C-alpha positions in Angstrom: 0.0 0.0 0.0 2.8 2.4 0.9 4.7 1.6 -2.2 1.6 2.2 -4.3 1.1 5.6 -2.6 4.7 6.5 -3.3 4.3 5.5 -6.9 1.2 7.5 -7.3 2.9 10.5 -5.8 5.8 10.1 -8.1 3.5 9.9 -11.1 1.7 13.0 -9.9 5.0 14.8 -9.5 6.2 13.9 -13.0 2.8 14.9 -14.5 2.9 18.3 -12.7 6.5 18.9 -13.9 5.6 18.1 -17.5 2.5 20.2 -17.2 4.5 23.2 -15.9 6.9 23.0 -18.9 4.0 22.7 -21.3 2.2 25.6 -19.6 5.3 27.9 -20.0 5.6 27.0 -23.6 1.9 27.5 -24.3 1.8 30.9 -22.5 4.9 32.2 -24.2 3.8 31.0 -27.6 0.3 32.5 -27.5 0.9 36.0 -26.1 4.0 38.0 -26.8 3.4 40.4 -23.9 2.7 37.6 -21.4 6.4 37.4 -20.5 6.4 41.1 -19.6 3.3 40.6 -17.3 4.9 37.5 -15.8 8.2 39.3 -15.2 6.5 41.9 -13.0 5.2 39.2 -10.7 7.4 37.7 -8.0 9.3 34.8 -9.4 7.5 32.4 -7.0 4.2 33.2 -8.8 5.3 33.1 -12.4 4.8 29.4 -12.9 1.4 29.5 -11.3 0.4 32.3 -13.7 1.6 30.1 -16.6 -0.4 27.2 -15.2 -3.7 29.2 -15.0 -3.2 30.8 -18.4 -2.4 27.5 -20.1 -5.5 25.8 -18.8 -7.8 28.6 -20.0 -5.9 29.2 -23.2 -6.0 25.6 -24.2 -9.7 25.2 -23.4 -10.5 28.3 -25.5 -8.3 27.1 -28.4 -9.7 23.6 -28.4 -13.2 25.0 -28.5 -12.3 27.3 -31.4 -10.7 24.6 -33.3 -13.6 22.1 -33.0 -15.4 21.4 -36.3 -18.9 22.5 -35.0 -20.7 24.0 -32.1 -21.8 20.7 -30.6 -18.2 19.4 -30.6 -16.9 22.6 -29.1 -19.5 22.4 -26.3 -18.4 18.9 -25.6 -14.8 19.9 -25.4 -15.6 22.7 -22.9 -17.8 20.3 -20.9 -14.8 17.9 -20.7 -12.6 20.7 -19.5 -15.1 21.6 -16.9 -15.2 18.1 -15.6 -11.4 18.1 -15.5 -11.5 21.3 -13.5 -13.8 19.8 -10.9 -11.2 17.0 -10.3 -8.3 19.4 -10.2 -7.9 18.7 -6.5 -8.0 14.9 -6.9 -5.2 12.5 -7.9 -6.1 12.2 -11.6 -2.8 12.9 -13.4 -4.0 11.9 -16.9 -3.5 15.4 -18.3 -0.2 17.3 -17.3 -1.8 20.7 -17.8 -4.6 19.8 -15.3 -1.9 18.4 -13.0 0.0 21.6 -13.0 -3.1 23.6 -12.4 -4.0 21.3 -9.5 -0.7 22.2 -7.9 -1.4 25.9 -8.2 -4.9 25.6 -6.8 -3.7 23.6 -3.8 -0.7 25.9 -3.2 -2.7 29.1 -3.2 -6.1 27.9 -2.1 -7.7 29.2 -5.3 -11.4 29.1 -5.7 -12.8 27.1 -8.5 -15.7 29.4 -9.1 -13.7 31.9 -11.3 -12.5 29.1 -13.5 -16.1 27.8 -13.8 -17.2 31.3 -14.9 -14.5 31.6 -17.5 -15.5 28.2 -19.1 -19.1 29.4 -19.0 -18.0 32.5 -20.9 -16.3 30.3 -23.5 -19.6 28.5 -24.0 -21.4 31.8 -24.3 -19.0 32.8 -27.1 -20.2 29.9 -29.2 -23.8 30.9 -29.1 -24.2 34.6 -28.3 -23.2 37.2 -30.9 -25.3 40.2 -29.8 -26.3 41.8 -26.5 -29.7 43.3 -26.0 -28.9 45.4 -23.0 -26.2 46.7 -20.7 -27.3 44.2 -18.1 -26.8 41.4 -20.6 -23.3 42.6 -21.5 -22.5 42.9 -17.8 -23.6 39.3 -17.3 -21.1 38.3 -20.0 -18.2 40.4 -18.6 -19.0 39.0 -15.1 -18.0 35.6 -16.5 -15.4 36.5 -19.2 -13.4 39.3 -17.6 -14.0 39.6 -13.8 -12.8 36.1 -12.9 -9.3 36.9 -14.2 -8.9 39.6 -11.6 -10.1 37.4 -8.8 -7.7 34.6 -9.7 -4.8 37.1 -9.7 -5.9 38.5 -6.3 -6.0 35.1 -4.8 -2.6 34.2 -6.2 -1.4 37.2 -4.0 -3.4 35.9 -1.1 -6.1 38.6 -1.3 -9.5 37.0 -0.5 -11.5 40.0 0.6 -14.8 40.5 -1.2 -14.2 44.3 -1.2 -11.1 43.7 -3.2 -13.0 41.5 -5.6 -15.7 44.2 -6.1 -13.1 46.8 -7.1 -11.3 44.3 -9.3 -14.5 43.5 -11.1 -14.9 47.1 -12.1 -11.4 47.3 -13.6 -11.6 44.0 -15.4 -15.0 44.9 -16.9 -13.6 48.2 -18.0 -10.6 46.6 -19.6 -12.8 44.3 -21.6 -15.1 47.1 -22.7 -12.1 49.1 -23.9 -11.1 46.1 -26.1 -14.6 45.9 -27.5 -14.8 49.6 -28.3 -11.4 49.6 -30.0 -12.4 46.6 -32.1 -15.9 47.4 -33.2 -15.0 46.8 -36.9 -12.9 43.7 -36.2 -15.7 42.2 -34.1 -18.2 42.9 -36.8 -16.0 41.1 -39.3 -16.1 38.1 -36.9 -19.9 38.3 -36.7 -20.1 40.0 -33.3 -21.5 43.3 -32.0 -20.8 44.0 -28.4 -22.5 47.4 -28.3 -25.8 46.7 -26.5 -28.8 47.0 -28.9 -30.6 49.3 -26.4 -27.7 51.8 -26.6 -27.7 51.6 -30.4 -31.4 52.3 -30.5 -31.1 55.2 -28.0 -28.6 56.9 -30.3 -30.2 56.0 -33.6 -27.4 53.7 -34.8 -28.1 50.4 -36.6 -25.9 47.5 -37.6 -26.0 48.7 -41.3 -24.0 51.7 -40.2 -21.3 49.5 -38.8 -21.4 47.2 -41.9 -20.9 50.3 -44.1 -18.4 51.9 -41.7 -20.5 55.0 -41.5 -19.2 57.3 -38.7 -22.0 59.7 -38.2 -22.7 62.2 -35.4 -25.0 59.6 -33.9 -22.3 57.0 -34.0 -19.8 59.4 -32.3 -22.3 60.2 -29.6 -22.9 56.4 -29.0 -19.2 55.7 -28.7 -18.7 58.8 -26.5 -21.3 57.2 -24.2 -19.6 53.8 -24.2 -16.2 55.3 -23.6 -17.4 57.3 -20.6 -19.1 54.2 -19.2 -15.8 52.4 -19.3 -13.9 55.3 -17.8 -16.3 55.6 -14.9 -15.6 51.9 -14.1 -11.9 52.5 -14.2 -12.2 55.4 -11.8 -14.5 53.4 -9.5 -12.0 50.6 -9.3 -8.9 52.8 -8.8 -8.8 52.5 -5.0 -7.8 48.9 -5.4 -4.3 49.9 -6.5 -3.4 51.1 -3.0 -5.1 48.2 -1.2 -3.0 45.4 -2.7 0.6 44.5 -2.0 3.3 46.6 -3.7 4.3 44.2 -6.4 0.7 43.7 -7.6 0.1 47.4 -7.3 2.6 48.1 -10.1 1.1 45.4 -12.4 -2.4 46.8 -11.8 -1.2 50.3 -12.4 0.1 49.3 -15.8 -3.2 47.6 -16.8 -5.3 50.5 -15.4 -3.1 53.1 -17.1 -3.1 51.2 -20.4 -6.9 51.0 -20.3 -7.4 54.6 -19.6 -4.9 55.5 -22.3 -6.8 53.3 -24.8 -9.9 55.4 -24.1 -7.9 58.4 -25.0 -6.8 56.7 -28.2 -10.4 56.3 -29.2 -11.0 59.9 -28.5 -7.9 60.8 -30.5 -9.4 59.3 -33.7 -12.7 61.1 -33.0 -14.4 57.9 -32.2 -13.9 56.6 -35.7 -13.2 53.0 -34.7 -14.7 51.7 -37.9 -12.1 53.1 -40.2 -9.1 54.1 -38.1 -6.9 52.3 -35.6 -7.4 53.3 -32.0 -4.4 51.2 -30.7 -1.8 52.5 -28.4 1.2 54.2 -29.9 4.8 53.8 -28.7 4.4 57.2 -27.0 1.2 55.9 -25.3 3.0 52.9 -24.0 5.9 55.0 -22.6 3.3 57.2 -20.9 1.6 54.2 -19.3 4.9 52.9 -17.9 6.0 56.3 -16.6 2.6 57.0 -15.0 2.5 53.5 -13.4 6.0 53.9 -11.9 5.1 57.5 -10.7 1.9 56.2 -9.1 3.8 53.3 -7.5 6.6 55.5 -6.1 4.7 58.6 -5.0 1.9 58.8 -2.4 -1.5 57.9 -3.7 -3.8 60.9 -4.5 
């Protein structure tokens, strides 16, 4: 019995080690800026960040690569089942084994992972959002859990922290949507709530024809201000977390706020012009984050 237990432990250790290597390769191969984000973290947390990212990235990729919606749903269902056994002794998948080690080590909640997998399933079926409440329901599953996982990696488990993090994470996702209205349209998606479009007299044909009217500009002004208000509401979190995480959050927060400025810089014409960050924007983000990190919070 003891020999069997030792053998099981050895197998688990080998699977976790293999999973960590694969997780690093997957994270570095998918996202060129991932190494920068990981570098800011304490060295002891970098592998855990790889493990989390690899699990989610691979689940999303496998669903995207599935030949049809039914198969994609099955893939995500299987990943969900694997997630629920992440604290058991199943070492059949090294990525799962590596994630299990991270979950145990940092007492991570499973709920944020469940929400993210739910969001991946939503991506397969939902291409339009009728109201702001509908879109918030989506970001609650697709964006907010990421912040909660990062907070727990840093041993922050306070609900007040989570509430502020949710505002920043939702704002970051909104920024991406407002920068990429044209690209999302090309992929068959419109993230601007239909209620908002009706309110400002904008329809999908305007987006298809890339018509940037005064009505469209007023609509995008409204959406940009909505995201900005969420960023400002979440700002106090930066001085509540530990110092290393504060710097990372300041970079994301500043990048999101600067992206809103980029949309304003192109006069809200996100259908015909790029609203991405320039090299100057990126330098401003880094400088501002370091300044906020070093100087007293105001």
